[in-house]
C-alpha positions in Angstrom: 22.4 40.1 57.5 20.7 37.2 57.3 23.1 34.3 55.2 21.3 32.7 51.9 20.7 28.9 52.6 23.2 27.0 50.4 20.9 24.0 50.7 17.8 25.6 49.5 15.4 23.3 47.8 14.2 23.5 44.4 10.5 22.8 43.6 9.7 20.2 40.9 6.2 22.3 40.6 5.3 25.8 41.5 7.0 29.1 40.9 10.9 28.6 40.9 10.5 24.9 39.8 13.4 22.9 38.0 13.7 20.2 35.5 16.3 18.9 37.9 13.8 18.4 40.6 11.8 16.1 39.1 11.9 12.3 39.7 14.5 10.8 38.1 12.2 8.6 35.8 10.3 11.7 34.2 13.8 13.7 33.9 14.5 10.6 31.1 11.9 12.0 29.1 13.6 15.2 28.5 16.3 16.4 26.2 18.3 19.5 26.8 19.6 21.6 23.4 21.0 25.0 25.7 18.2 26.3 27.3 15.6 24.8 25.1 13.9 21.3 26.0 12.4 18.4 24.1 9.9 15.9 26.1 9.8 13.1 23.9 6.8 10.5 25.7 6.3 8.8 22.5 6.0 4.7 22.9 5.8 4.9 26.5 2.1 3.3 26.8 0.9 6.3 28.6 -3.1 7.0 29.4 -2.6 10.7 30.4 0.9 13.0 30.7 2.3 13.7 33.7 0.7 16.3 35.7 4.6 17.6 36.5 4.8 18.8 32.1 1.8 21.6 33.1 3.3 23.1 36.5 6.8 23.3 36.2 8.2 26.3 35.6 11.2 25.7 33.6 9.5 23.4 31.3 6.5 26.4 30.5 9.2 28.4 29.5 11.9 26.8 27.5 9.8 23.1 26.0 9.7 23.7 22.5 8.6 20.4 21.6 5.9 17.8 22.9 6.0 14.0 21.4 3.6 11.9 22.9 2.9 9.8 20.2 1.4 6.3 20.0 0.7 6.0 23.5 -2.9 5.6 24.8 -3.9 9.0 25.4 -7.6 9.5 25.8 -7.7 13.5 26.7 -4.9 16.5 26.0 -5.6 18.3 28.8 -6.0 22.4 28.4 -3.4 23.5 30.3 -1.1 22.5 27.7 -1.4 26.6 26.5 0.6 26.9 29.8 3.7 25.3 27.4 4.7 29.5 26.5 7.2 28.6 23.8 6.1 25.4 22.2 6.2 25.1 18.7 5.5 21.6 17.9 2.6 19.2 19.3 3.0 15.8 18.4 0.3 13.5 20.0 -0.7 10.9 16.8 -1.8 7.2 17.3 -3.2 7.8 20.6 -7.0 7.3 21.9 -7.9 11.5 21.7 -12.0 12.3 20.9 -11.2 15.9 21.5 -8.5 19.1 21.1 -8.8 21.5 23.9 -9.6 25.0 23.1 -6.6 26.1 24.5 -4.4 25.5 22.0 -5.5 28.9 19.5 -3.6 30.5 22.5 -0.4 28.8 21.7 1.5 31.9 20.4 5.0 29.6 19.5 2.9 26.5 17.8 4.0 26.2 14.2 3.3 22.5 14.3 0.3 20.0 15.3 0.4 16.3 14.6 -3.0 14.4 16.3 -3.6 11.7 13.5 -4.5 8.7 14.4 -6.7 9.6 16.7 -10.7 9.5 17.1 -11.0 13.4 17.6 -14.5 14.4 16.2 -14.1 18.2 15.5 -11.6 21.0 14.9 -11.7 23.4 18.0 -13.5 26.2 16.4 -11.1 29.3 17.5 -8.3 27.1 15.7 -8.3 30.4 13.4 -7.1 32.6 16.1 -3.7 30.7 16.7 -1.3 33.0 15.9 1.8 31.0 14.4 0.3 27.6 13.4 1.1 26.4 9.8 1.0 23.1 9.6 -2.1 21.3 10.8 -1.8 17.1 10.4 -5.4 15.5 11.6 -5.9 12.5 9.1 -7.1 9.4 10.2 -9.9 11.0 12.6 -13.6 10.6 13.0 -14.3 14.8 12.1 -17.2 15.3 10.5 -16.7 18.9 9.4 -14.6 21.8 9.1 -14.6 24.6 11.1 -16.9 27.7 9.8 -14.1 30.1 10.6 -11.7 27.5 9.0 -11.1 30.6 5.9 -10.2 33.3 8.4 -6.8 31.3 9.5 -4.2 33.4 8.0 -0.6 31.4 8.8 -2.2 27.9 8.0 -0.3 26.7 5.1 -1.2 22.7 5.1 -4.6 21.6 6.5 -4.8 17.7 6.3 -7.7 16.1 7.0 -7.8 13.1 4.9 -9.6 10.2 5.9 -12.1 11.3 7.8 -16.1 11.4 7.7 -16.6 14.9 6.3 -19.5 14.7 3.8 -19.6 18.3 3.0 -17.6 21.5 3.0 -18.4 25.2 2.9 -17.5 27.7 -0.3 -15.3 29.7 2.4 -13.0 26.7 1.8 -11.7 28.4 -1.6 -10.7 31.3 0.6 -8.3 29.4 2.7 -4.6 29.9 1.8 -3.4 27.1 2.8 -2.9 23.2 1.0 -5.9 22.0 1.7 -6.0 17.9 1.9 -9.3 16.4 1.6 -9.3 12.9 0.2 -10.5 9.6 1.6 -13.6 11.0 3.1 -17.3 11.2 2.1 -17.7 14.1 0.1 -20.5 13.7 -2.8 -19.7 17.5 -4.3 -17.7 20.5 -4.1 -19.6 23.7 -3.0 -20.8 25.9 -5.2 -17.5 29.0 -5.5 -20.0 31.7 -5.7 -17.1 33.8 -3.9 -15.0 37.1 -4.9 -12.0 36.5 -3.3 -10.2 33.1 -3.5 -7.2 32.4 -1.7 -6.7 28.5 -2.6 -3.8 27.0 -4.2 -3.8 23.7 -3.5 -6.7 21.1 -3.2 -6.8 17.3 -2.9 -10.5 15.5 -2.9 -9.2 12.4 -4.4 -10.9 9.0 -2.8 -14.3 10.6 -2.4 -17.8 10.2 -3.8 -17.6 13.2 -6.0 -19.9 13.0 -8.6 -20.3 16.8 -9.4 -17.9 20.1 -9.9 -19.3 23.3 -9.8 -19.9 25.0 -13.0 -17.9 28.2 -11.5 -15.1 26.6 -10.3 -13.3 29.0 -12.3 -13.7 31.5 -9.5 -11.3 29.8 -7.5 -8.6 31.6 -9.9 -5.7 31.1 -7.7 -6.0 27.2 -8.1 -2.4 25.5 -9.1 -3.0 22.3 -7.8 -6.7 20.1 -8.3 -6.8 16.5 -7.6 -10.0 14.6 -8.4 -8.9 11.2 -9.0 -10.7 8.4 -7.6 -14.3 10.2 -7.4 -17.5 9.4 -9.6 -17.4 12.3 -11.6 -19.2 11.1 -15.1 -18.1 15.1 -16.6 -16.4 18.2 -16.6 -17.3 21.9 -16.4 -15.8 23.7 -19.6 -14.5 26.4 -16.9 -12.2 24.2 -16.0 -10.6 26.0 -18.5 -10.7 29.4 -17.0 -8.2 28.6 -13.9 -5.4 29.8 -15.9 -2.5 29.1 -12.6 -3.7 25.2 -13.1 -0.4 23.3 -13.7 -1.5 19.9 -11.9 -4.6 18.9 -12.8 -5.7 14.6 -11.6 -9.0 13.3 -12.9 -7.9 9.2 -13.0 -10.0 6.7 -11.6 -13.5 8.3 -12.2 -16.3 7.1 -15.2 -15.2 10.7 -17.6 -16.1 9.9 -21.1 -14.5 12.8 -22.1 -12.1 16.0 -21.7 -13.8 19.4 -22.1 -11.8 21.2 -24.9 -11.8 24.4 -22.5 -8.6 22.4 -20.8 -6.1 23.1 -24.1 -6.5 27.3 -23.0 -4.6 26.4 -20.5 -1.6 26.2 -22.9 0.7 28.3 -20.4 -0.1 26.7 -17.1 -1.0 22.8 -17.8 2.0 20.5 -16.7 1.1 17.4 -15.4 -2.5 16.0 -16.8 -3.7 12.5 -15.3 -6.7 11.0 -16.4 -5.9 7.5 -16.8 -8.7 5.2 -15.7 -11.7 6.5 -17.1 -13.8 5.6 -20.6 -12.2 8.6 -22.7 -12.5 7.6 -26.1 -11.3 11.0 -27.8 -8.2 13.2 -26.9 -9.3 16.9 -27.9 -8.1 18.2 -31.1 -6.4 20.8 -29.6 -4.4 19.2 -27.4 -0.9 20.5 -29.1 -1.8 23.5 -27.8 -1.0 22.7 -24.1 2.4 24.0 -24.7 3.9 23.2 -20.9 2.6 20.0 -20.9 5.3 17.4 -19.5 3.4 14.9 -18.3 0.5 13.4 -19.8 -1.2 10.0 -18.3 -3.9 8.7 -20.0 -3.8 5.0 -19.6 -6.5 2.3 -19.2 -9.1 4.6 -21.5 -10.9 3.4 -25.2 -8.8 5.8 -27.0 -8.4 4.2 -30.5 -6.4 7.2 -31.7 -4.3 10.3 -30.9 -5.4 13.8 -32.7 -3.7 14.3 -36.1 -1.4 17.4 -34.2 -0.8 15.4 -31.1 2.9 15.1 -31.9 3.8 18.9 -31.8 3.3 18.5 -27.5 6.8 20.3 -27.4 8.2 19.5 -23.7 6.2 15.8 -23.7 8.2 13.8 -20.8 6.3 11.5 -19.7 3.4 9.7 -22.2 1.1 7.1 -20.6 -1.4 5.6 -23.0 -1.3 2.2 -22.0 -4.3 -0.1 -21.7 -6.1 1.7 -24.8 -7.3 0.4 -28.2 -4.6 1.9 -30.2 -3.2 0.1 -33.5 -0.5 2.2 -34.8 2.1 3.9 -32.8 2.8 5.4 -36.1 3.9 9.7 -35.6 5.3 8.4 -32.1 8.5 9.2 -33.4 7.8 12.9 -33.4 8.3 13.4 -30.1 11.4 14.3 -29.8 11.7 15.3 -26.0 9.7 12.2 -24.6 11.9 10.3 -21.8 9.3 7.6 -21.1 7.2 6.4 -23.4 4.3 3.6 -22.2 2.3 1.8 -24.9 1.5 -1.1 -23.1 -1.9 -3.8 -23.3 -2.7 -1.7 -26.8 -3.5 -3.8 -30.0 -0.4 -2.5 -31.6 1.2 -5.0 -34.1 4.5 -3.9 -34.9 6.6 -0.4 -34.2 7.7 1.8 -36.9 11.3 1.9 -38.4 11.6 5.2 -37.5 11.2 4.7 -33.7 14.6 5.8 -33.7 14.0 9.4 -34.1 13.3 9.4 -30.2 16.3 11.0 -29.0 15.4 11.5 -25.5 13.9 8.0 -25.1 15.0 6.6 -21.6 12.2 4.0 -20.8 10.0 2.1 -23.9 6.7 -0.1 -22.6 5.3 -1.6 -25.1 4.4 -4.8 -23.3 0.7 -6.6 -23.8 0.6 -5.7 -27.2 0.7 -8.4 -30.2 3.9 -7.2 -31.8 6.0 -10.0 -33.5 9.1 -8.6 -34.0 11.2 -5.5 -32.9 12.8 -3.1 -35.3 16.9 -3.0 -35.8 16.8 0.5 -35.5 16.2 0.0 -31.7 19.3 0.1 -30.9 20.0 3.9 -32.4 18.0 5.1 -29.6 21.6 5.9 -27.7 19.6 7.4 -24.4 17.1 4.1 -24.0 17.8 2.3 -20.6 14.8 -0.1 -19.6 13.0 -2.0 -22.8 9.7 -3.7 -21.4 8.1 -6.1 -24.1 6.7 -8.8 -22.6 3.9 -10.6 -23.3 3.7 -9.9 -27.0 4.7 -12.9 -29.8 8.3 -12.0 -30.7 10.4 -15.0 -31.6 13.7 -13.4 -31.0 15.4 -10.3 -30.0 17.4 -8.2 -32.1 21.1 -9.0 -32.8 21.8 -5.3 -32.4 20.1 -4.8 -29.4 22.4 -2.9 -26.9 24.9 -1.8 -29.5 26.2 1.8 -28.4 23.4 1.7 -25.9 23.3 1.5 -22.0 20.2 -0.4 -22.0 20.1 -1.7 -18.1 16.7 -3.1 -18.1 15.2 -5.8 -20.3 11.7 -7.9 -20.2 11.0 -10.2 -22.6 9.2 -12.7 -21.0 6.0 -14.1 -21.8 6.8 -14.4 -25.7 7.6 -17.0 -27.9 11.1 -16.7 -28.1 13.7 -19.7 -28.5 17.1 -18.2 -27.8 19.0 -15.0 -26.9 21.7 -13.3 -29.0 24.9 -15.7 -29.0 26.9 -12.4 -28.5 25.5 -11.4 -25.2 28.3 -8.5 -25.1 26.4 -5.9 -26.7 24.0 -6.0 -23.6 27.0 -5.3 -21.5 25.2 -3.0 -19.2 22.1 -4.4 -18.5 21.4 -4.9 -14.6 18.1 -6.8 -15.1 16.9 -9.7 -17.7 13.9 -10.9 -17.6 13.3 -14.1 -20.1 10.4 -15.7 -18.4 7.8 -17.9 -20.0 9.4 -18.6 -23.3 10.6 -21.3 -25.5 14.3 -21.1 -24.5 16.4 -24.7 -24.1 19.9 -22.7 -24.0 21.4 -19.9 -22.9 24.9 -18.7 -24.5 28.0 -18.8 -22.8 28.2 -15.2 -23.2 26.0 -14.2 -20.6 28.3 -15.2 -18.4 29.9 -11.6 -19.6 27.5 -9.4 -18.2 29.8 -7.9 -15.8 26.5 -5.4 -13.8 23.9 -8.1 -14.6 22.0 -8.7 -10.5 19.3 -9.9 -11.8 17.5 -13.1 -13.8 14.4 -14.1 -14.1 14.3 -17.7 -16.3 11.5 -19.2 -15.1 9.0 -21.3 -16.9 11.6 -22.4 -19.7 13.2 -25.7 -20.6 16.2 -25.0 -19.2 18.0 -28.0 -17.7 21.5 -26.2 -17.4 23.0 -23.2 -17.8 26.1 -20.5 -16.6 25.0 -18.5 -13.8 27.0 -14.9 -13.9 28.6 -14.3 -10.7 27.4 -11.0 -9.8 23.6 -12.0 -9.7 22.0 -11.0 -6.4 18.7 -12.2 -7.8 17.6 -15.2 -9.5 14.1 -17.0 -10.7 14.5 -20.8 -11.8 11.1 -21.6 -11.4 9.1 -23.8 -13.9 12.5 -25.3 -15.5 13.1 -29.0 -16.2 16.7 -28.1 -14.3 18.8 -31.5 -13.3 18.8 -32.1 -9.6 21.6 -32.0 -7.6 21.2 -36.1 -7.0 21.1 -36.1 -11.1 24.2 -34.0 -11.5 26.2 -32.8 -8.7 27.2 -29.9 -10.5 23.7 -28.6 -11.6 22.8 -24.9 -11.7 20.5 -25.5 -8.1 23.9 -27.3 -6.6 26.3 -24.9 -7.5 24.3 -21.9 -6.3 25.3 -23.0 -3.1 29.1 -22.0 -3.8 30.5 -19.3 -2.3 30.7 -17.1 -5.3 27.4 -16.7 -5.7 25.8 -17.7 -2.4 27.6 -14.9 -0.8 25.6 -11.7 -3.3 22.2 -13.6 -3.5 19.4 -11.8 -2.1 16.8 -13.1 -3.9 15.7 -16.8 -5.0 12.5 -18.7 -6.4 12.8 -22.2 -6.7 9.5 -22.8 -7.2 7.5 -25.8 -9.6 10.7 -27.6 -9.7 9.8 -30.7 -8.5 12.1 -30.8 -5.3 11.6 -33.4 -2.6 13.5 -31.5 0.1 15.8 -28.4 0.1 18.5 -28.2 -1.8 21.6 -28.0 1.2 23.0 -25.4 -1.7 20.4 -22.9 -1.0 21.1 -23.1 3.0 24.3 -21.2 2.5 22.9 -18.2 0.9 23.2 -16.1 4.4 22.7 -13.0 2.6 19.4 -14.2 1.1 16.3 -12.2 1.8 13.4 -14.2 -0.2 13.0 -17.5 -1.1 10.3 -19.5 -3.1 9.5 -23.0 -2.7 6.2 -23.2 -3.4 4.9 -25.8 -5.6 7.4 -28.3 -4.9 7.1 -32.1 -3.3 8.6 -30.8 -0.1 7.9 -32.8 3.3 9.9 -30.4 5.3 11.5 -27.7 6.4 15.0 -28.1 7.2 16.4 -26.5 10.4 19.7 -25.8 8.0 17.2 -23.2 6.4 16.2 -21.7 9.4 19.9 -20.5 10.0 19.1 -17.9 7.1 18.8 -15.3 9.8 18.2 -12.3 7.1 15.3 -14.1 5.6 12.4 -11.7 5.2 10.0 -13.9 3.2 9.5 -17.4 2.8 6.5 -19.1 0.3 6.9 -22.6 0.7 3.1 -23.1 -0.2 1.3 -26.1 -2.1 4.3 -28.8 -0.7 3.9 -31.7 1.4 5.0 -30.4 4.8 3.7 -31.7 8.0 5.2 -29.8 10.7 7.5 -26.9 11.1 10.6 -27.0 13.1 11.0 -25.5 16.2 14.0 -23.7 15.8 12.0 -21.5 13.1 12.0 -18.9 15.6 15.4 -17.7 14.6 14.0 -16.4 11.8 13.7 -13.1 13.5 13.5 -11.2 10.5 11.0 -12.8 8.4 8.2 -10.6 8.0 6.1 -12.4 4.9 5.5 -16.1 5.5 3.7 -18.8 3.4 2.6 -21.9 4.3 -0.6 -22.5 2.8 -1.6 -25.6 1.3 0.1 -28.0 3.5 -1.0 -30.7 5.9 0.2 -28.3 9.3 -2.2 -29.9 12.3 -0.7 -27.6 14.8 0.2 -24.2 14.7 3.9 -24.7 16.5 5.0 -22.4 19.3 8.0 -21.6 17.2 5.5 -19.4 15.2 4.5 -17.3 17.8 8.3 -15.9 18.3 8.3 -14.6 15.1 7.7 -11.0 16.4 8.2 -9.0 12.9 6.2 -11.4 10.4 3.5 -8.9 9.2 1.9 -11.4 6.6 1.4 -14.8 7.5 -0.7 -17.3 4.5 -1.7 -20.6 6.8 -4.3 -21.4 4.8 -5.8 -24.9 3.6 -4.0 -27.0 6.6 -5.9 -29.3 9.0 -5.3 -27.0 12.1 -8.0 -27.3 15.0 -6.8 -24.5 17.1 -4.5 -21.6 17.7 -2.4 -21.3 20.7 -3.6 -18.8 23.2 -0.3 -16.7 23.3 -0.7 -16.3 19.5 -1.1 -12.6 20.5 2.8 -12.4 20.5 2.5 -12.0 16.6 1.6 -8.1 17.2 2.8 -6.9 13.9 0.8 -9.0 11.8 -0.8 -6.6 9.3 -1.9 -9.7 6.9 -3.6 -12.8 8.0 -5.1 -15.8 6.2 -5.7 -19.1 8.1 -9.2 -19.7 5.9 -9.7 -23.5 4.9 -8.8 -25.1 8.6 -10.6 -27.1 10.5 -10.7 -24.3 13.6 -13.2 -24.8 16.4 -12.7 -20.9 17.9 -10.6 -18.2 17.7 -8.4 -17.9 21.0 -9.6 -15.6 23.6 -6.4 -13.5 23.4 -5.7 -9.9 23.7 -6.8 -9.2 20.0 -6.4 -5.3 20.9 -2.6 -6.0 20.6 -2.9 -6.3 16.8 -3.3 -2.8 16.5 -1.8 -2.9 12.9 -4.0 -5.8 11.2 -5.5 -4.6 8.1 -6.9 -7.9 7.2 -8.1 -10.9 8.6 -9.8 -14.1 6.5 -10.9 -17.2 9.0 -13.4 -18.1 6.2 -14.1 -22.1 5.9 -13.9 -23.0 9.2 -16.2 -24.1 12.1 -15.6 -20.9 14.4 -19.4 -20.2 16.3 -18.2 -17.1 18.4 -16.8 -13.8 17.9 -13.9 -13.2 20.5 -14.8 -10.4 22.4 -12.0 -8.1 21.9 -11.9 -8.5 18.3 -13.6 -5.4 17.6 -10.7 -3.8 19.1 -8.9 -4.0 15.5 -9.2 -0.3 14.7 -7.4 -0.7 11.7 -8.8 -3.6 10.2 -10.2 -3.0 6.6 -11.0 -6.4 5.1 -12.6 -9.3 8.0 -13.9 -12.4 5.9 -15.7 -14.7 8.1 -17.5 -16.5 5.5 -18.8 -20.3 5.6 -18.2 -20.3 9.3 -21.0 -21.6 12.7 -21.5 -17.9 14.0 -24.8 -17.1 15.5 -24.0 -13.6 16.3 -22.0 -10.7 15.8 -21.2 -8.1 18.7 -22.4 -5.2 18.8 -19.0 -3.5 19.7 -18.4 -4.2 15.9 -19.0 -0.7 15.9 -15.3 0.1 16.8 -13.9 -1.3 13.9 -13.6 2.2 12.2 -11.8 1.1 9.8 -13.6 -1.6 8.4 -14.5 -1.5 4.7 -15.4 -5.4 3.6 -16.9 -7.6 6.1 -17.8 -11.2 4.7 -20.5 -13.4 6.9 -21.7 -15.2 4.0 -22.8 -19.0 5.0 -22.9 -18.9 8.5 -26.0 -19.2 11.1 -26.5 -15.7 12.0 -30.4 -15.2 13.5 -29.5 -11.2 14.3 -27.7 -8.8 13.5 -27.0 -6.1 15.4 -27.9 -2.3 14.8 -24.5 -1.2 15.6 -23.5 -2.5 12.0 -25.1 0.2 10.2 -22.9 2.7 12.0 -19.6 1.4 10.6 -18.6 4.5 9.1 -16.6 3.1 6.5 -18.1 0.3 5.4 -18.6 -0.3 1.6 -19.2 -4.6 1.4 -21.4 -6.2 3.6 -22.4 -9.9 2.5 -25.0 -11.6 5.2 -26.5 -14.1 2.7 -27.2 -17.7 3.6 -27.9 -17.2 7.1 -31.0 -17.7 9.1 -31.8 -14.2 9.4 -35.5 -13.3 9.9 -35.1 -9.7 10.0 -32.5 -7.1 9.5 -31.2 -3.8 11.1 -33.9 -0.8 10.5 -31.0 0.9 8.9 -29.4 -1.1 6.7 -31.6 0.4 3.9 -29.8 3.8 4.9 -26.3 2.0 4.8 -27.2 0.7 1.2 -26.6 4.3 -0.1 -23.4 4.2 0.7 -22.2 0.4 0.6 -22.9 -2.8 -1.4 -24.8 -5.7 0.5 -26.3 -8.8 -0.1 -28.5 -10.7 2.0 -30.3 -13.2 -0.1 -30.8 -17.1 1.0 -32.1 -16.8 4.3 -33.8 -20.0 6.0 -34.5 -20.8 9.2 -34.1 -24.0 8.9 -30.5 -24.3 7.9 -28.1 -26.5 9.8 -24.7 -27.4 10.3 -23.0 -31.0 10.1 -20.2 -32.0 12.4 -16.8 -31.8 10.9 -15.8 -34.5 9.8 -12.8 -34.8 12.0 -14.9 -35.1 14.8 -17.3 -37.6 13.3 -14.1 -39.7 13.2 -12.3 -38.4 16.4 -9.1 -38.4 14.1 -7.4 -35.4 12.8 -6.9 -34.7 9.7 -3.6 -35.4 7.9 -3.8 -35.2 3.9 -4.2 -32.1 2.5 -7.2 -30.0 2.0 -7.4 -30.2 -1.4 -6.7 -34.2 -1.3 -9.6 -34.7 1.1 -12.1 -33.0 -1.7 -10.8 -35.0 -4.6 -11.8 -38.2 -1.8 
């Protein structure tokens, strides 16, 4: 009898192979849960997945999840179907151009995530996937749905939003899944001449749909329909025959009226969103929608509501903002309303019987012409939030807050000269906004607001006031406050005391004529947002850079000539605005702010960006307009994978860096008033680009590929030297606004002033213009 070898070698691949035999660097991606295995290769900078995972028997038989998000994968091999029990496959944020058809053979696959790739088509056999429920393919290059998509009986969610689908077939109505088609290029919905509908949820928002088929009522199973942000001018009457429809969103269209037949959905329609249209009148029988809980018809042209409008029995949220209502008489009959917005209308008063709104929690009457608030407001016991900003109020009712638990009060931009002397009635306030009034003093009782967290007193006439110690957010901008040099006990100085500084997370001290940053501000170790714009600052002190919790810093429109190198210590900074100063160097410290997402350094005197500028790899929004840049760095621009908007307007840049077109996700590129002579044909790689501004350059030609930019909506190439245009420019005009006038082959550009003089500019850009 032969003995079994104790030192038998276990293979890494092939029959009998085990995970334990894999190389150690590969094993670290394997997570065991009993016998089950989860493979997590996320953010591993992989160009391909390891061959071993397809040929290791233990992985094949036990892997339930494969995560490979945010890599550089260009291909998913067909061997993925060898993973016999895989339930979740996640490959979003890669460079995949296709999915293997073998996916349909994966018997246990329930969820597939492949968002943010370059996939051009869904496998035609996807309907054969026996267990697939959730298919997520948004942000790809898909042009059509598979012809047999309606046969996918297991699918519950199909998300193909943010693709380039121009049309769909009527068999989508037979799909049992929730179908998400928003942000594509649909011009219409297909004819609905079908017998057996199954579709329950359809989202086709953010397309170019101009027509809804009259036989839409054949899709009788619809419960949720989102048609918002399209080009609709009218709706078919047959919408009223969708007897199970409980959610309808038609906002942001050009619709002039709602069909009366919508009111026949009396036992179904619960949510109706129709804001941002051209509606002048609501249906007379809208009160018959006895289950309507949310009605949003803001930003229309409504002058009055129907006589029986106030018979809506279960309405909870009502938005009538941005219309032409001159009266709110009758609103008090809406006993169930909890949120009421009448903002931006033509109201001059609120009815005294407003107190009958026994369920009201939130009331927004901002942007009207109301001179006084009714004394009866305090009788609405449920009221928690009142926004009466931007009216003509001269006072706040003395009894407001009595027997109430009001937590938010906004009366900014009125004509108020003072607050009630007894602020104890407003004892439950958490947020008080009184900006933009005529207030010269605050009552001492303000200190009795024990729950007050946010106080905005900006743009008044205050020289001093008592600060509640509970505050975490305060805006004192635009007041004639005493400076610490004038009064060591001033508001500005006191804010640095421990009782205040230890709590503060937001401070706006803009427009105070500060010539230096008060040392008191540097004591606020919890501060997340600091605004010091429109002052007289000449520097950012090193002490300020010790505020490690700071996420947003605004020092725009000052007189700052340089930033301290210690700014690199502000590692949590996400937003930085240093525009309209005198900076002549970018500063190496700036390049170390690795969490920075928004940077505005416009209107300075920068001549160049550092070559290692690419270290700011998380930038989403970057404005370097109105400087003296001669070129952009030849850095790895592909590192800025998250960049959505770049503005280099009014510089002297004459060449586009080779890697710039690799900003795949960028939506807005503004390069107006530079010295560009050519645009690379690779610009077509900017698949997310919606706005391209090349006005006032020295362009002599445009690449044909510019017409292939799939998302382009605005193109300005006016005031250049173009003699001819791409052949397909006229075709592009069908979906894009294009400006081309003002071409001159004789156009030239003078050298920048600082090159003529040989000296770097030290004045602020706007000062140079005045000179």
